[in-house]
C-alpha positions as CSV (number, residue, x, y, z in Angstrom):
1,X,26.6,16.7,4.6
2,X,26.5,15.3,0.8
3,X,23.9,17.2,-1.3
4,X,21.7,15.4,-3.7
5,X,22.4,16.7,-7.3
6,X,19.7,19.0,-8.1
7,X,19.2,17.9,-11.9
8,X,19.0,14.4,-11.0
9,X,16.7,15.1,-8.4
10,X,14.3,16.9,-10.7
11,X,14.4,14.0,-12.8
12,X,13.8,11.6,-10.2
13,X,10.6,13.4,-9.1
14,X,9.7,14.0,-13.0
15,X,9.6,10.2,-13.9
16,X,8.2,9.4,-10.4
17,X,5.3,11.7,-10.9
18,X,4.6,10.4,-14.6
19,X,5.1,6.6,-13.5
20,X,2.7,6.8,-10.4
21,X,0.2,8.7,-12.7
22,X,0.9,5.7,-15.2
23,X,-0.3,3.3,-12.5
24,X,-3.3,4.9,-11.9
25,X,-4.2,5.2,-15.7
26,X,-3.3,1.4,-16.3
27,X,-5.8,0.6,-13.0
28,X,-8.4,2.6,-14.9
29,X,-8.3,0.7,-17.9
30,X,-8.4,-2.5,-16.1
31,X,-11.1,-1.2,-13.9
32,X,-13.0,-0.1,-17.1
33,X,-12.6,-3.6,-18.5
34,X,-13.8,-5.2,-15.2
35,X,-16.9,-3.0,-15.4
36,X,-17.9,-3.7,-18.9
37,X,-16.3,-6.9,-20.0
38,X,-15.1,-8.8,-17.7
39,X,-17.3,-9.0,-14.5
40,X,-14.9,-10.3,-12.0
41,X,-16.0,-8.5,-8.4
42,X,-13.1,-10.0,-6.3
43,X,-10.4,-8.6,-9.0
44,X,-12.4,-5.5,-9.2
45,X,-11.7,-4.6,-5.3
46,X,-8.2,-5.9,-5.4
47,X,-7.3,-3.4,-8.4
48,X,-9.5,-0.6,-6.5
49,X,-7.5,-1.1,-3.6
50,X,-4.1,-0.9,-5.3
51,X,-5.3,2.1,-7.1
52,X,-5.6,3.9,-3.9
53,X,-2.2,3.4,-2.9
54,X,-1.0,4.7,-6.6
55,X,-3.0,7.9,-5.8
56,X,-1.4,8.5,-2.7
57,X,1.7,8.3,-4.6
58,X,0.7,10.3,-7.5
59,X,-0.3,13.1,-5.0
60,X,2.7,13.1,-3.5
61,X,4.7,13.9,-6.5
62,X,2.2,16.0,-8.0
63,X,3.0,18.5,-4.8
64,X,6.4,17.8,-5.3
65,X,6.6,18.9,-8.8
66,X,4.5,22.1,-8.0
67,X,6.6,22.9,-4.7
68,X,9.9,22.4,-6.3
69,X,8.7,24.1,-9.7
70,X,9.7,20.9,-11.7
71,X,8.2,20.8,-15.2
72,X,6.2,17.4,-15.7
73,X,7.0,15.0,-18.7
74,X,5.8,16.3,-22.0
75,X,4.7,12.7,-22.7
76,X,1.9,12.7,-19.8
77,X,-1.0,12.7,-22.5
78,X,0.6,9.9,-24.2
79,X,1.4,7.8,-21.0
80,X,-2.2,8.0,-19.9
81,X,-3.6,6.8,-23.2
82,X,-1.0,4.1,-23.5
83,X,-1.4,3.1,-19.8
84,X,-5.2,3.2,-20.0
85,X,-4.9,0.8,-23.4
86,X,-2.4,-1.4,-21.4
87,X,-4.9,-1.7,-18.6
88,X,-8.0,-2.5,-20.6
89,X,-6.2,-5.0,-23.1
90,X,-4.1,-6.8,-20.4
91,X,-7.5,-7.3,-18.4
92,X,-9.6,-8.4,-21.6
93,X,-6.9,-11.3,-22.1
94,X,-8.1,-12.4,-18.6
95,X,-7.1,-12.3,-14.6
96,X,-3.5,-14.1,-15.3
97,X,-2.6,-11.2,-18.2
98,X,-4.3,-8.2,-15.8
99,X,-1.9,-9.6,-13.0
100,X,0.9,-10.3,-15.0
101,X,0.8,-6.2,-16.0
102,X,0.8,-5.4,-12.5
103,X,3.6,-7.9,-11.7
104,X,5.7,-6.7,-14.6
105,X,5.5,-3.1,-13.8
106,X,6.1,-3.5,-10.2
107,X,9.2,-5.4,-11.0
108,X,10.7,-2.7,-13.0
109,X,9.4,0.1,-10.5
110,X,11.2,-1.8,-7.6
111,X,14.6,-1.7,-9.4
112,X,14.0,1.9,-10.3
113,X,13.0,3.3,-6.7
114,X,15.8,1.2,-5.5
115,X,18.4,3.0,-7.6
116,X,17.1,6.5,-6.6
117,X,17.1,5.4,-2.8
118,X,20.7,4.5,-3.2
119,X,21.4,8.1,-5.0
120,X,19.3,10.3,-2.9
121,X,21.3,11.9,-0.1
122,X,20.7,13.2,3.7
123,X,19.8,16.3,2.4
124,X,16.4,14.8,0.9
125,X,15.4,12.7,4.0
126,X,11.6,13.1,3.4
127,X,11.8,12.3,-0.3
128,X,14.0,9.3,0.5
129,X,11.5,7.8,3.1
130,X,8.6,8.5,0.5
131,X,9.9,6.7,-1.9
132,X,11.1,3.7,0.4
133,X,7.3,3.5,1.6
134,X,6.2,3.4,-2.0
135,X,8.5,0.9,-3.1
136,X,7.4,-1.2,-0.1
137,X,3.8,-0.5,-1.7
138,X,4.7,-1.7,-5.1
139,X,6.4,-5.1,-3.7
140,X,3.1,-5.5,-2.1
141,X,1.3,-5.0,-5.2
142,X,3.5,-7.3,-6.8
143,X,3.0,-10.0,-4.4
144,X,-0.7,-9.7,-4.7
145,X,-0.5,-10.1,-8.4
146,X,1.5,-13.2,-8.0
147,X,-1.0,-14.5,-5.4
148,X,-4.1,-13.7,-7.7
149,X,-2.8,-15.7,-10.6
150,X,0.4,-13.8,-12.5
151,X,2.5,-16.1,-14.4
152,X,5.2,-15.9,-16.7
153,X,4.6,-19.0,-18.3
154,X,4.2,-19.8,-21.9
155,X,3.1,-16.8,-23.8
156,X,2.7,-14.6,-20.6
157,X,6.8,-14.6,-20.7
158,X,6.5,-12.4,-23.9
159,X,3.9,-10.2,-22.5
160,X,6.3,-9.7,-19.4
161,X,9.1,-8.9,-21.5
162,X,6.8,-6.4,-23.6
163,X,5.6,-4.5,-20.5
164,X,9.0,-4.5,-18.9
165,X,10.6,-2.8,-22.0
166,X,7.7,-0.4,-22.4
167,X,8.1,0.8,-18.7
168,X,12.0,1.2,-19.2
169,X,11.4,3.2,-22.2
170,X,8.9,5.5,-20.5
171,X,11.2,6.0,-17.6
172,X,14.1,6.6,-19.7
173,X,12.1,9.4,-21.9
174,X,10.2,10.8,-18.6
175,X,13.4,11.6,-16.8
176,X,14.9,13.5,-19.4
177,X,11.8,15.2,-21.5
């Protein structure tokens, strides 16, 4: 049986831990904006529901970090601040921007998780199955975001590129440091 490379596995778990925590922080920023400046009860409920999924994902990777004795990324405090800022800022811009934020991040995560699924061997079946489930949840979030008004037209195309670039940079840094 082929074994998954230990160093690669540690990078996967470290970055997934950071990413799921980052998603929670983005949603917390969005919820803060929705509870203070932008009253939209329907959007608030949608984001609360998506945040619940992210909490499940985060709890799993938090457990894996501890169980496998993997050091989390040193950048967690920075990612927390940037996530809250991104969530808050995108929501202040309006519902389309808030939902584009979700769609853009989830499109990056879809590709990221699929890449991991392709590389994880049979010795890590449980981890692989969890990542498949989490990827399905993220794709559902992306679909919800588009149903709720996310768009890449006009100025939103620039926002999409900025969010995706930032997400990819955070992934690359969090895998290694």
